[in-house]
C-alpha positions as CSV (number, residue, x, y, z in Angstrom):
1,M,-79.9,116.4,125.9
2,Y,-77.8,119.2,124.2
3,F,-74.2,120.5,124.0
4,E,-72.3,123.7,124.1
5,T,-68.7,124.3,122.7
6,G,-66.2,127.0,123.2
7,S,-62.6,128.0,123.2
8,G,-60.2,130.3,125.2
9,K,-56.7,131.0,126.2
10,V,-55.2,130.2,129.6
11,D,-52.8,132.2,131.8
12,T,-50.1,131.0,134.1
13,T,-52.5,131.9,137.1
14,P,-55.3,129.2,137.6
15,M,-58.9,130.4,136.3
16,T,-62.3,128.6,136.2
17,L,-63.3,127.3,133.2
18,G,-66.7,128.7,133.4
19,V,-68.5,126.0,131.6
20,V,-72.0,125.0,132.4
21,G,-72.3,121.2,131.6
22,M,-72.4,117.7,133.1
23,N,-70.1,115.8,130.7
24,L,-67.0,118.1,129.7
25,T,-64.1,117.4,127.4
26,V,-61.2,119.7,127.1
27,R,-58.6,119.6,124.1
28,A,-55.4,121.5,124.2
29,N,-54.6,123.3,120.9
30,G,-52.2,121.7,118.6
31,S,-50.2,124.9,118.1
32,N,-49.5,125.3,122.0
33,T,-45.9,125.3,123.0
34,G,-46.3,124.4,126.7
35,V,-48.8,122.3,128.6
36,I,-52.3,122.9,130.1
37,C,-53.3,121.6,133.4
38,I,-56.8,120.9,134.9
39,G,-57.6,120.4,138.4
40,N,-60.8,120.6,140.8
41,S,-59.5,123.6,142.7
42,E,-57.2,126.5,142.0
43,S,-54.3,125.0,144.0
44,A,-55.0,121.4,142.3
45,A,-54.8,123.0,138.8
46,A,-51.0,123.5,138.7
47,D,-50.5,119.8,139.7
48,G,-53.6,118.6,137.9
49,Y,-54.2,116.5,134.7
50,I,-51.7,117.5,132.1
51,L,-52.6,118.2,128.4
52,G,-49.7,118.5,125.9
53,K,-50.4,119.9,122.5
54,G,-53.4,118.3,120.6
55,E,-54.2,116.0,123.8
56,K,-57.8,116.1,125.3
57,T,-59.3,114.9,128.8
58,P,-61.6,111.9,129.2
59,P,-65.0,113.2,130.1
60,I,-65.2,115.3,133.2
61,Y,-68.5,115.0,135.1
62,V,-69.1,118.1,137.0
63,D,-72.4,119.6,138.5
64,E,-71.0,123.2,138.9
65,A,-68.8,125.1,136.4
66,H,-66.5,126.9,139.0
67,K,-65.2,123.4,139.9
68,V,-63.1,123.0,136.9
69,H,-59.8,125.0,137.0
70,I,-57.2,125.5,134.2
71,V,-53.8,126.9,134.0
72,G,-51.2,127.0,131.2
73,S,-47.3,126.5,131.8
74,V,-47.1,129.4,129.4
75,K,-49.3,132.4,129.0
76,G,-51.7,132.2,126.1
77,Q,-51.9,128.5,125.5
78,G,-55.3,127.8,123.5
79,F,-57.8,125.2,124.5
80,S,-61.3,124.1,123.3
81,W,-64.2,122.3,125.0
82,I,-67.4,120.5,124.5
83,A,-69.9,120.0,127.3
84,T,-73.3,118.1,127.3
85,R,-76.2,118.2,129.7
């Protein structure tokens, strides 16, 4: 087993996270002024799992990276992630 890490910024339009991993955790940056939402489709992201500043998801088990969508309530909100295989 190995792991990968990364970070990025979200827009107000949903985008795929693009992470290749089986066990994914996403954390919203502590300096964010808005929230980040995560869903399993572009339409579900806006009403998905909400992360306030500094909050993280429970492990998300995915088989393909395009299945994780992320969106911010404010453009430029930061996040980081870790994924294991």
